[in-house]
C-alpha positions as CSV (number, residue, x, y, z in Angstrom):
1,X,76.8,21.9,111.1
2,X,77.6,25.2,111.5
3,X,81.2,26.5,110.2
4,X,83.1,26.0,112.9
5,X,82.1,23.1,113.7
6,X,83.0,22.0,110.5
7,X,86.7,23.3,111.0
8,X,86.6,21.0,113.9
9,X,85.8,18.1,112.1
10,X,88.6,18.5,108.8
11,X,90.5,19.3,111.6
12,X,90.1,16.1,113.0
13,X,90.2,13.9,110.1
14,X,92.2,15.7,107.8
15,X,94.6,18.0,109.6
16,X,96.7,19.1,106.6
17,X,94.0,19.9,104.6
18,X,93.4,24.2,103.8
19,X,90.6,25.3,104.6
20,X,89.2,28.8,103.9
21,X,86.0,30.1,105.7
22,X,83.3,32.2,104.1
23,X,81.4,33.3,106.8
24,X,78.2,36.0,107.3
25,X,79.8,36.5,111.2
26,X,82.1,39.3,110.4
27,X,83.4,40.0,113.4
28,X,86.6,39.4,115.2
29,X,85.9,36.4,117.9
30,X,84.6,34.4,114.7
31,X,88.0,35.1,113.1
32,X,90.3,34.4,116.0
33,X,88.1,31.4,116.0
34,X,88.9,30.1,112.9
35,X,92.4,30.7,112.7
36,X,92.6,28.6,115.7
37,X,90.9,26.0,114.1
38,X,93.5,26.0,111.5
39,X,91.7,27.8,108.7
40,X,94.3,29.4,106.1
41,X,91.9,32.3,105.6
42,X,88.7,34.1,106.2
43,X,86.1,35.7,104.1
44,X,83.0,37.5,104.8
45,X,79.7,37.4,102.7
46,X,79.0,38.5,100.5
47,X,82.6,38.2,99.0
48,X,83.0,39.2,95.1
49,X,84.1,36.0,93.2
50,X,87.6,37.6,92.2
51,X,88.3,38.4,95.6
52,X,87.7,34.2,96.6
53,X,90.0,33.5,94.0
54,X,92.7,35.2,94.8
55,X,92.5,33.8,98.3
56,X,91.9,30.2,96.4
57,X,95.3,31.0,94.5
58,X,97.4,32.2,97.6
59,X,95.9,29.2,99.4
60,X,97.0,27.0,96.9
61,X,100.7,29.0,96.6
62,X,100.9,28.4,100.3
63,X,100.8,24.9,100.1
64,X,103.1,24.2,97.5
65,X,105.4,26.7,99.5
66,X,104.5,24.5,102.3
67,X,105.0,20.8,100.5
68,X,108.7,22.5,99.1
69,X,109.8,23.3,102.7
70,X,109.3,19.7,103.6
71,X,110.3,17.7,100.7
72,X,113.7,20.4,100.8
73,X,114.4,19.4,104.4
74,X,114.3,15.8,103.7
75,X,116.1,16.1,100.5
76,X,119.2,18.3,102.1
77,X,119.2,17.5,105.5
78,X,119.9,19.8,108.7
79,X,118.5,21.9,111.2
80,X,117.3,24.8,109.1
81,X,113.9,24.2,107.2
82,X,113.3,25.3,103.6
83,X,116.5,26.4,102.3
84,X,118.4,24.4,99.4
85,X,121.5,24.7,97.8
86,X,125.0,24.1,98.3
87,X,126.8,27.1,96.2
88,X,128.8,29.9,98.2
89,X,126.9,33.0,97.4
90,X,123.7,30.5,99.3
91,X,125.7,29.4,101.9
92,X,126.5,33.0,103.1
93,X,122.2,33.7,103.0
94,X,122.1,30.2,104.6
95,X,124.7,31.7,107.6
96,X,122.6,35.2,107.6
97,X,118.9,33.4,107.5
98,X,120.4,31.2,110.7
99,X,121.5,34.5,112.5
100,X,118.4,36.7,112.1
101,X,115.3,34.0,112.1
102,X,115.4,33.9,115.9
103,X,115.2,37.7,116.3
104,X,112.6,39.7,116.4
105,X,113.9,42.3,113.6
106,X,112.1,43.7,110.4
107,X,113.8,42.0,107.5
108,X,113.1,43.0,103.1
109,X,114.2,40.2,101.2
110,X,115.8,41.2,98.3
111,X,116.1,39.9,94.6
112,X,114.9,39.2,91.1
113,X,111.7,37.8,89.9
114,X,111.5,34.0,90.6
115,X,114.1,34.0,93.5
116,X,111.5,32.2,95.9
117,X,111.8,34.9,98.3
118,X,108.4,33.9,100.3
119,X,110.3,29.9,100.6
120,X,113.0,32.2,102.6
121,X,110.2,34.1,104.9
122,X,109.1,31.1,105.6
123,X,111.8,29.9,106.6
124,X,112.4,32.7,109.0
125,X,109.4,31.6,110.2
126,X,109.7,28.5,110.9
127,X,113.2,29.3,112.7
128,X,112.0,31.8,115.1
129,X,109.9,31.8,118.8
130,X,107.1,32.5,116.5
131,X,106.8,29.4,114.3
132,X,103.8,28.2,116.7
133,X,102.2,31.3,115.6
134,X,100.5,31.5,111.8
135,X,102.4,32.7,109.0
136,X,100.5,34.9,106.7
137,X,101.7,36.3,103.0
138,X,100.2,39.0,101.0
139,X,101.2,39.9,97.4
140,X,100.7,43.6,97.1
141,X,100.9,43.6,93.2
142,X,97.8,41.5,93.0
143,X,95.4,43.6,95.3
144,X,94.3,46.4,93.6
145,X,96.2,49.7,95.4
146,X,92.8,51.1,96.5
147,X,91.9,48.1,98.1
148,X,94.9,47.1,99.7
149,X,94.7,49.4,102.8
150,X,91.3,47.2,103.7
151,X,93.5,44.1,102.9
152,X,96.0,45.3,105.5
153,X,94.2,47.0,108.0
154,X,90.3,45.5,107.7
155,X,87.2,48.0,107.7
156,X,84.3,48.9,109.8
157,X,80.8,48.1,108.9
158,X,79.4,50.7,106.7
159,X,82.8,52.6,106.0
160,X,82.0,52.8,102.1
161,X,79.6,51.5,99.8
162,X,79.8,47.6,100.2
163,X,81.1,47.9,103.3
164,X,78.3,45.2,104.7
165,X,80.0,44.1,107.5
166,X,83.0,44.3,109.6
167,X,86.2,42.9,108.3
168,X,89.9,41.5,109.8
169,X,93.3,43.3,108.3
170,X,96.6,41.1,107.8
171,X,97.9,42.9,110.4
172,X,94.9,42.0,113.2
173,X,94.7,38.0,111.8
174,X,98.9,38.0,111.8
175,X,98.4,39.3,115.7
176,X,101.5,37.0,117.5
177,X,102.8,35.4,114.3
178,X,104.6,36.7,111.2
179,X,103.4,39.0,108.2
180,X,105.2,38.6,104.4
181,X,104.8,41.5,102.7
182,X,105.3,40.6,98.8
183,X,106.9,43.2,96.4
184,X,106.1,45.9,99.0
185,X,107.5,47.9,96.1
186,X,103.9,48.3,94.4
187,X,102.7,50.3,97.4
188,X,101.2,53.3,96.6
189,X,102.2,56.0,99.1
190,X,99.5,56.5,100.7
191,X,99.5,52.8,101.6
192,X,103.1,53.2,102.9
193,X,102.4,56.1,105.0
194,X,100.1,53.9,106.7
195,X,102.2,51.0,107.0
196,X,105.2,53.4,108.3
197,X,102.6,54.3,111.3
198,X,102.4,50.6,112.2
199,X,106.4,50.1,112.4
200,X,106.4,52.8,114.4
201,X,104.0,52.5,116.6
202,X,103.1,49.4,116.7
203,X,99.3,49.8,116.3
204,X,96.8,50.7,113.3
205,X,93.3,51.8,112.3
206,X,90.7,50.5,110.5
207,X,89.2,51.8,107.3
208,X,86.1,53.8,108.8
209,X,87.1,53.9,112.0
210,X,89.3,55.9,114.8
211,X,90.2,53.4,117.4
212,X,93.4,51.9,117.6
213,X,94.5,48.5,117.8
214,X,97.7,47.3,119.2
215,X,99.5,44.6,116.9
216,X,102.7,42.5,117.8
217,X,103.9,41.2,114.1
218,X,106.7,40.3,112.9
219,X,107.2,42.1,109.3
220,X,109.5,40.7,106.5
221,X,108.8,42.2,103.3
222,X,110.0,41.4,99.8
223,X,110.8,43.1,96.4
224,X,112.1,42.6,93.2
225,X,112.6,46.3,92.6
226,X,115.7,48.4,93.7
227,X,114.2,50.8,96.8
228,X,117.0,52.9,97.2
229,X,116.5,53.9,93.4
230,X,112.8,54.2,94.0
231,X,112.9,56.8,97.2
232,X,115.4,58.9,95.1
233,X,112.8,59.2,92.0
234,X,110.1,59.6,94.6
235,X,108.0,56.6,94.2
236,X,109.0,55.2,97.6
237,X,109.1,56.9,101.1
238,X,112.9,57.3,102.4
239,X,111.4,56.4,106.0
240,X,109.8,53.5,105.4
241,X,112.2,52.1,103.3
242,X,114.8,52.6,106.5
243,X,112.3,50.9,108.6
244,X,112.2,48.0,106.4
245,X,115.7,47.2,105.8
246,X,116.6,46.7,109.2
247,X,118.5,43.5,107.9
248,X,118.5,43.0,104.2
249,X,118.6,39.2,102.8
250,X,119.3,39.3,98.8
251,X,118.7,36.2,96.9
252,X,120.8,35.9,94.2
253,X,119.9,35.0,90.9
254,X,120.2,31.7,89.6
255,X,122.7,32.1,87.0
256,X,125.1,32.9,90.0
257,X,124.7,30.2,92.1
258,X,125.0,27.3,89.1
259,X,126.3,24.8,91.5
260,X,122.6,24.5,92.7
261,X,121.1,23.6,89.4
262,X,121.6,19.9,89.0
263,X,120.0,19.9,93.2
264,X,117.1,21.9,92.2
265,X,116.5,20.2,89.1
266,X,116.3,16.9,91.1
267,X,114.1,18.0,93.8
268,X,111.9,19.2,90.8
269,X,111.5,16.0,89.1
270,X,110.5,14.4,92.3
271,X,108.1,16.7,93.3
272,X,106.7,16.2,89.5
273,X,106.6,13.0,89.0
274,X,103.4,11.7,88.2
275,X,101.1,10.3,91.0
276,X,100.9,7.0,90.2
277,X,104.8,6.6,89.5
278,X,107.2,4.8,92.1
279,X,110.1,6.9,91.5
280,X,110.9,10.2,89.7
281,X,112.2,10.4,85.7
282,X,116.1,10.4,85.4
283,X,118.3,12.9,83.4
284,X,120.9,13.0,80.7
285,X,123.9,14.6,81.2
286,X,123.6,16.6,78.1
287,X,120.0,18.1,79.0
288,X,121.6,18.9,82.9
289,X,124.7,20.9,81.2
290,X,122.0,22.5,78.7
291,X,120.2,23.3,82.2
292,X,123.2,24.7,83.8
293,X,124.8,26.9,80.8
294,X,121.2,28.7,80.4
295,X,120.7,32.4,81.7
296,X,117.7,31.7,83.4
297,X,116.1,35.2,83.4
298,X,113.1,33.9,85.4
299,X,115.0,32.3,87.9
300,X,114.3,29.4,90.4
301,X,110.8,29.5,88.9
302,X,111.6,29.4,85.3
303,X,113.7,26.0,86.3
304,X,110.5,24.3,88.0
305,X,108.1,25.3,84.7
306,X,110.5,23.7,82.3
307,X,111.3,20.6,84.5
308,X,107.3,20.5,84.6
309,X,106.9,20.6,81.6
310,X,109.4,18.3,80.5
311,X,107.8,15.9,83.2
312,X,105.0,15.9,81.4
313,X,106.0,15.4,77.8
314,X,108.8,12.9,78.1
315,X,107.8,9.4,76.9
316,X,111.0,7.2,78.1
317,X,112.7,7.0,81.1
318,X,115.3,9.5,80.9
319,X,114.7,13.3,80.0
320,X,117.0,13.9,77.3
321,X,117.7,17.3,75.5
322,X,114.9,17.5,72.9
323,X,112.3,17.3,76.1
324,X,113.4,20.6,76.6
325,X,112.2,23.4,75.1
326,X,113.9,24.7,71.6
327,X,115.7,27.7,73.0
328,X,117.6,25.4,75.7
329,X,117.9,22.2,73.4
330,X,121.4,24.4,72.3
331,X,121.8,26.2,74.8
332,X,125.8,27.6,74.9
333,X,125.2,28.2,70.7
334,X,122.3,30.2,71.3
335,X,123.4,32.2,74.3
336,X,126.7,33.1,72.7
337,X,124.9,34.4,69.0
338,X,121.5,36.1,71.1
339,X,124.8,37.7,73.2
340,X,126.6,39.7,69.8
341,X,123.5,41.4,69.7
342,X,123.4,43.3,72.9
343,X,127.0,43.3,73.6
344,X,127.1,47.0,73.4
345,X,124.9,47.3,76.1
346,X,125.6,47.0,80.1
347,X,124.7,44.3,81.7
348,X,121.3,45.8,83.1
349,X,120.4,47.3,79.9
350,X,121.0,44.1,77.6
351,X,118.7,41.8,80.1
352,X,115.6,44.3,79.7
353,X,116.1,45.1,76.0
354,X,115.8,41.0,75.9
355,X,112.9,40.9,78.7
356,X,110.9,43.3,76.1
357,X,111.6,41.4,73.2
358,X,110.4,37.9,74.7
359,X,107.4,39.5,76.5
360,X,106.3,40.4,73.1
361,X,106.8,37.5,71.2
362,X,105.0,35.2,73.9
363,X,102.0,37.8,74.1
364,X,102.1,37.3,70.1
365,X,102.0,33.7,70.6
366,X,99.0,33.8,72.9
367,X,97.3,36.6,71.6
368,X,97.6,39.0,74.5
369,X,96.4,36.8,77.1
370,X,98.0,37.8,79.8
371,X,97.3,34.2,82.0
372,X,98.6,32.0,79.2
373,X,101.8,33.8,78.3
374,X,103.0,34.4,82.1
375,X,102.4,30.6,81.8
376,X,104.4,30.0,78.9
377,X,107.2,32.6,80.7
378,X,107.5,30.4,83.6
379,X,106.1,33.4,86.3
380,X,103.5,34.3,88.4
381,X,101.3,36.2,86.4
382,X,101.2,39.3,88.4
383,X,105.0,39.3,87.9
384,X,104.3,39.2,84.2
385,X,102.1,42.0,84.1
386,X,104.6,44.0,86.4
387,X,107.1,43.8,83.6
388,X,103.9,44.8,81.3
389,X,104.0,48.4,83.2
390,X,107.6,48.5,83.6
391,X,107.9,48.8,79.7
392,X,104.7,50.0,79.0
393,X,103.6,46.9,76.7
394,X,99.6,46.8,76.0
395,X,98.8,43.3,76.2
396,X,95.5,44.0,74.3
397,X,97.2,45.4,71.0
398,X,98.7,41.5,70.2
399,X,94.6,40.6,70.6
400,X,94.4,38.4,67.5
401,X,91.6,40.2,65.2
402,X,88.4,38.0,64.7
């Protein structure tokens, strides 16, 4: 069978299976046909191993988000998929998202790292008129800045050295659907100019071409940066900011919605239970109190990481405080003790100061290995890498000497 026939068989036998097509036929017809048959993504030969790895990683993350959407819907109920939480701040988010999802407006989702902004973007797509079309997500910080325009807009064959075939960009592939651009604040000024043109003119030009291509895409962007401050510092275009910020959805930090922590904990206990287990583990009141009182600098992702770790390490039927990391085993006392050393600073400065100390500590423990350090911190390696740039920390300097 060729690639298309294989996709057809996969669709018949395992309709929920994620498939990425790697092909030598680099044309728009082939890409559209692959998308119609349910391929998550489309790569052209030859593709660098790093590019293949990145697409697989994004596919796995997308599947995790999809599973979380379905489970949360069953857990919380209601007619709005993909949103969890019963605290007042999350209720405000729910109400806003319910109102804006059916529109076609551009949306900017803001919030700290780990506040599952992609989950909200997916929920918006699932509840809009475009829900039958594809939802594409691109993490801008995960793509080298000089290659981002190729990912967004595609390129023509021969447009540069190594461009052995035509490439379909995200704006072309997502036509009729929703495109989610995560960490849009990481874009270069050149990429920002191109993105602004798409939003204004509803068309783009492939790299190496002069022919405009019309596109009908709903754009949802997200950032953990303060884009207004970035505009003032000249790192983000003011006109693009206003184009993106038509409607803003701010995701609260987990420490501002503590009432949702028990609900999330039970969700993650179910999600990460062993495959052969009939039911998820219980959690003691003391362990739950420790989780509720923790400050959660890594937000929901940090919480999920700690619950997954506890499920893996716990030998009993119920997770106790001793199954949690040492920093949470006496959460209230350690929080008060640590706070005294930062009390002369503003909350923002104290958080940044703590982050720098924490990042250096995990880098020391992992010998400068960013992948291992990000896992220890419970955040995506892309976000961990952003923090290294923000604080000008050189991971290589923590490498263990042989």
